[in-house]
N, C-alpha and C positions, 0 to 999 in steps of 0.2 A: 432548597427543599423543592421538596415536589406542590408543596404548598403554596413557599412563593407560590413558585410562579405560573398556582395557576390562578391565582388571584393581582395579577403584578402579568398583567399577555406582552406588555412592552416589551419588557423579558425576554418571552418566546419568539418576538418578531427581532430582536435585535438577537438572536441567536439565529434562527433562520436565517438573516441576510447575512451573517458573519458564514456557516456555512457553504449557499451559497453566493454566493461573490465569485463576478469571474477572475480569472489569474491571464495577467497576461503571457504570452508561448517563452517571451523573453524572460521572463521569472529566475529563467536558472543562471546562476552565477556564484562565483566560489568567496560569498560572503558568509556560507553554513561552514561548519569546519568540515573538514575530508578526513578527517578520524573518523572510523565510527566510535559510538556509543560505547557503554555495557548494554546487551541485552536487559529490558527490565523483568523482574519475576512481577509475572500481573497472576492474579484467581481476581474469580467472577462475584460481584458482591450479593451475590445471589445462593449461599454457600449450599444449601439444602441441595443443589444443583436439581432441581424439581421446577415447570413452568413459571414466573411472574406474573399475575396478574394484575401486575401493578396498569393501571392507566395512562397514557401519556397519549400527549396531545400529538409528537411529532418523533417521528426514530432520527432524530442527527446523525446519525453514524451511515443510515442507510442515502438519506441528502445528500452531506456528504461525496458518496462513493459516486453517489448519480453529478456532481459535477466534474463536465467534461474535460474543463482549459483548466480546473486545480492539477487532476487527474494526467494528462495532457501535460502543464507545467512541470512536475514532476520526473514522468520518464523523459522526457526530453533535459533536463537537470544533471541523470542518470545515463543520459548519452553521452553528453561534455564530457559526463567525471569519467566513463569507462574509455572515452579516446584520448584526455589528461592522463588517466592513471596508464595506459599503454603506453602512449610518446614519453612519459618517464619515467617506464621502466628501459626504454630501451627499444622497445617496438613498432612503429612510426605505420609497418607494413599492416598490424593489427589491425591497429588505433581507425586506420582507413573500411577496412571493412566489420564494423563495428555497427551495426543494425535494429532500427528501432522496427521490430519486429508489427507492435499493436498497427501502427502507425503505418509501415510501409504495403504488412501481406492479409494485415485485417485482427480483429480478436477471435480469439478461441484456443491458436497453442499452448497455451498451457501457461506462458508465459507473455513480456513484452521489450524486453532486448537482448538479443545477442552479442557477446562478448565474446573475449577469450582469456586463458592462462597466457601470462608473458613470457612464460618458462618452459613450458613446452607449443603453444595454442591450441588447446581442447580448451570445447566452446564450455562456452558455461551460460548459460541459462537464469533472466533476469526479471522479477516479476518486482514493479512496483507498486508499492501503499504510499500514499501520500494524504499529507490532513496537516489540517492546519492549525488542529490539539494536540494537548501536548504527548510525551512519551508516550502515557499510559494508553492514548484512545486504543479502541477495540477498532479490526478492522475487518471487513467482509473478504472472504471464502468461497470465487465458484469451485463448482464441482472439478472442472477441467485444471484449474489450476492447483490442486491439493491433489490430484493424479498426475499428471506429468513428475510433479517432486517428486510419486513417490519411487516411479518408473526413470528417475534420474538424477535418484541424490547425490550424488558426487558431486552432476556441474549444475547443481539449481539453486539459484542463493536470495531470497524475500527482501529487498529494498526496502525498509521502510522507512522516511521520509517525516516527522514532524514538526512543531512550530513553522511551518513551511511559511508563515504570512506575518513572522518574525525575521528581524532582520540577521539574526543566528539561529539557520537554522541547522535541526540536529538529523542523524539517518544512525541507523543501529543495520546489523545485518542477519539475518536466520538462514546457514545453508543446509540444505539436504532435505529431506523428510519432513512436509508441513504436521503431517501426524501426527510426528515426534516429538517436535519442535514445537508447539502453540496446542492451546485448550481450546478445541474447538464446540459449541452450539450450536443444535440445529435450530434456525429463524426460520425457516421457513420450507414447505415443502410446494413441488409441483405436483399438482390434483386433475386427476379426469375421472368422471363419472364412470364405474364399472357397470354401469346401464342394468337394467332389466336381467 
């Protein structure tokens, strides 16, 4: 509970170290299930839907999202996985064309990995969200990611990698418009003074 964490700062320090610890880029291996997990049904703990004014020392979701080595390791695993998936479907030609867009071209495209459907070579746009925490951990989405998923719902998929620090990692997929398959809560606004 929050009261326990407030009286035991060592727990807070351990939690912070856990989400900030760097991840080796070659953490991408196949010791995780390549079958997709069932998408979890997750509600907000603050069921009123209103603001939550509970004081917190650290926003662990934001802190983990800022861990670039964790995000990069997850994206590299998905690049490898997509190549593996296409080769197994007899499409080595498409596997060679899988592109790590966020690394090669930069952020802001609305997705991280360009892949393909093996049956018709249609492009697949994959956004990757990686966590060391469990299947129910929430994740941050950018405005670009949400907008892009809405403009390309037939081709867009979000891969959620969870338990990434554990030997048996997990993955689930959300296909289509993120506004339709995620409950979203605004947590920040970019603000500018209106002036006098």
